[in-house]
N, C-alpha and C positions, 0 to 999 in steps of 0.2 A: 746582150749584157744590159741594155737599157730596160728590157722587159723584166729581167731578174731584179734589177734595182728598184723598179716600180713595185714589184710584188713584195720586196722586202720592206719598202716604205709603208705599203698598205698593211702588211702584217704587223709592223711595229706600231702603226697608228691604231690598229684593232686591239692589240695587246694593251696599249696605253689607255684606250677607252674602256676596256674591260676592267683594268685596275682602278680607274677613277670612278667607275659606276657606283660602288658603295658610298664613296664620299659625296657624289652628286645626289644620291638618294637621301643621305643624311642631311645634306645642305637644304634640299627642298623641304624636308619635314621640319627642319629648324626654322626656315622662313615662314612656313604655314603656322607653326606653333607661336612664333612671335607676332605674326599678323593677327592670329586669334586672340592673343593676350592684349593686343592693341585695341581690338573691338571690345574686349571685356572691360578695359579701363576707360573707354570713351563714354560709357554710361555707368559710372561708378556706383551711383545710388541703387539703381535697379539690380546691378550685378551683385553688389554686396548684400542686398536684401534676399536675393535667391540663395546666395552662399550661406547667409545667416539661417535661413529656414533649414537648409541641409545640415548646418552645424547643430542646431537645436535638436533635430531628429537623431543625430549621432551622439550628442552629449548625454542624453538620458541613459541608454544602455551602457555607455562607457563609464559613466559615473556610478551606476549601480554595480557594475563589475568591480570597480575599485573599492566600493563600499563593502562588497562581499569579501574581497581579498583581505581587507582590514579586519572584518569580523572573524574570518578564519584565523588570521594571525593572532588576534586577541584570544580566541578560544584555544589556540595552540599554547599560548603562554599560561592559560588557566589549566590546561590538561597536563602540562609538563610535570607539575608536582602532584603526584597521585598519593592520596592518603587512604590508608586501610586501617580500620579499627578492629583489633583483635580482643574479643571479650574472653577473659580467662576463667577457667573453671573455679568454682568456689573453694574446692579442696586443695588447690595448689598453694604450697607454703611460700612465704616471702623469700626464703633463700633460693628456692627453685625458680621463683619468678625473676629474681635478680640474674640467675644464670641464663634464663631465656633472653632477657634484654641484652646481655653481653653477647650471646650467640647471634642475635639479630644484628647487632652493631657490626659484626665482622662478616656478615653475609653479603656476597657480591650483589650489586644492583640496588641495595638499600642505602639511602642517604642519611636518614635520621630515624631515631627510635625515641619515643617519649612515653614514660610510664605514668599512668594515672592510677593512684592507689584507691582502695575502697573508700578511705576517709576523704580523699580529695574529690572523688566522684560524688559522694554524698553531700559534701559542702557545696559543690557547684550546682547540684540538683536542687538543693534547698534555696539557693540564691535565685535560680532562674525559674523554678516551677511555681513558687508561691505557696507550697504545701509544707513549709517547715514545721508547723505545729503538728501535722499528721505524721510526719516522719519521725518526730521526737517521741511519739507514742510507741513506735516499734521497738521491740526488745533487741533486735540485732540489725546490722546494716545489710539490706538485701542486694545492694549493688555490687557487681563483681569488679575486680581491677581490670583496667583496659590498657593495652599497649597500642600506641598509635605509630604506625610505620609510614614513612614518607619515602617516595622513590620517584625519580624522573624517568618516565616511560614515554615512548614515542606514540604508541597506539593503544586503544582500549583492549585489544587482544592480549598484549603483553601484561596489562594490569590484571586481566582475568586470570592469566596463567600464574602470576604472583599470588593472587588471592587464593587460588586452588592449592598452591603449595603451602601457604600459611594455615589454611584450614586443616591440613594433615598433621599439624603439630599436636603432640599429646596434651599440651597445656591449653589448647584452644577449645573453647566451648562453641563459638561460631565467630566468623569474621565478616565484616561488612565493607563493601565498596560501592559507593553510589556513582555508577557510571551511566545510569539511565538518561540523565540530562545530556551527557555527551552524545549518546546515540540519537536522542531527539534533535539535538542541535545539528548533527551531521545530516539527518534526514531533512531538516528544514533547509540547510544549505544546498542539498542536492535539488530540492524543489525550486529554490531560488535560482540556481544555475540554469535549470530548465526554463524557468519563467523569463530570465534575462535573455536566453537564447531565442525564445519565441518572440519576445519584445524586439530584440535586435533584428529578427527576420522581418517583422511587420514594419518597423521603422525603415529598414533597408528598402523594402518595397515602396514605402512612401517617398524615399529619396529618389528612387527610379522614376516614379510618377512625376515628381517635381522637375527632374532633369528632362524627361520626355516632353513635358508640356512646354518648358522653356525653350528647348531646341526646336520644337514644332513652331512656336511663335517666331523664332529666328528665321526658320525656313520660309515662313509666310512673308515676313518682312523683306526677304531677299528673293522673292519669287521671280521678279523680272530679271534680276542678275543671273539666276540659275538658268532661265530660259535662253538668255543671250549666250551664256557659256556653253550650253548644249548645242546651240545653232552653229557656233564656230568650232565644234568638234571636241569639246571638253568631255572627258569620260566621267562615269559615275564615281570612280575612285578619286578623281581629281576634285570633283565637287563635294564629295563626302568628307574629305580630309579636314577642312577647316571646322566643320561642325563637330567632328569627333574631338578635335583639340579644344573646342569650346566647352564640351562636356567634361573633358579632363580638367580644365581650369576651374570649372564650377566645383567639381568634386575635391580637387586639391585645396582650394581656398576654404571650402566647407569643412574639410578635415582639420586644417590649421586653426580655424576659428573654434571648432569643437575642442581642440586641445587647449586653447587659451581659456575657454569657458570652464573646462574641468580643472585647470590649474587655479583659476580664480575661486572656484567653489571649494577646493581643498584648502586654499589659503584662508578663506572665511571661516572654515570649520576647524582650523588648526588650533586656535586659542581656546574655544569652548571644549574641545576634546581633551586638550592638555589639562585644563582646569578640572574636568570630570575625572580624569585618570589620577590627578593629584589627590583628589578627595578619597580615592581608594588606595593611596600609597603605591601607585603604579607608575612606571616610567613609560607607559605606552604612548606612542605618537603615530599619527597617520602616515602611511607610506604613500608616496606619489606614484605617478605613472612611470613604469619602467620602459626600457627601450623596445622590447618586443610588443608591448601593448601600443606604444606610440606608432610603431611601424605598421601594425595591423590597422590602427585607426586611419592613418594617412593613406596607406596603400588601399585599404578597403573603400574609403570614400572616393579616391581617385578612380578605382575600378568601377564603382557604382556610377560615377559620372560618365565614364567611357561607355559602359553598357547601356545606360539610359540614352545617351546621344546616338549610339548605334541603332537602337530600337526606333527612335524617332526618325532618323534619316532613312532607315529601311522602309518605314511605313509611308512616309510623306514625300520622299524624294522621287520615288518611282512614278508618282502621279503627276509630276510636273514635266510636260513635254512641250517643245516649241510648236507654235501654230504653223 
């Protein structure tokens, strides 16, 4: 009976230890993380300078990404109201032209129709061209009537489809839609996105180098401590852990500072951009950093800090052995 009781106590003790093992693991990691944060704050100036270098490297691609998002939003607002000019055949009578305008008003997908008569077109041309004297010498008005159709379309392809449909009208001589600038702008934004990606990769590599060099110096400063820890049986995982958390803190604080720098930059640009938009009778305003972008910035910077510290520890820790 005594042997069975002892076995039961040992089994219960083993089960309790197995259940507490995850909590013990988490507690140890929490202790090491807080101890690393303490070392980080004991030299605040040098730590903040390193974090600031990381932040500046991350601010540039993040700011360019937000700037590109704002430009795309602005282009979308310009693209939304598509304007197509339908040049009417000269032989179309005014009554038939009025019927065409009425039909276009009722056509799905068309928001507005404006008729420019031959007389209005001639008057506008005289005012803008500076050839009013030469035009008065003509026996008849050579300008055709024009119907301007406006429609809110989401893509240039939809605008091209509407243009092709309007060109099939019997009254149409030809129709014109200037979408070339939209395609050029889209090509430019595609190039800008690739450039930002390349820049972010290069600056991410720079952040890794900064973290690697910082952790390398930290390892050298604690050379004697590491030797003593290895002499008393400390494992590489135990020695590596505080340096990894140190890299995490550098990356985390660098990401937070980068976020603050981006917010400050947007705040400084907000008033001039609003003033410029007002000159064009536009209600456009800068959009800030959304939650996914913020998470990518903070998470990416923290990951870069962790990877950089892992590289530094892997390269320099193995070379430290007790005499």
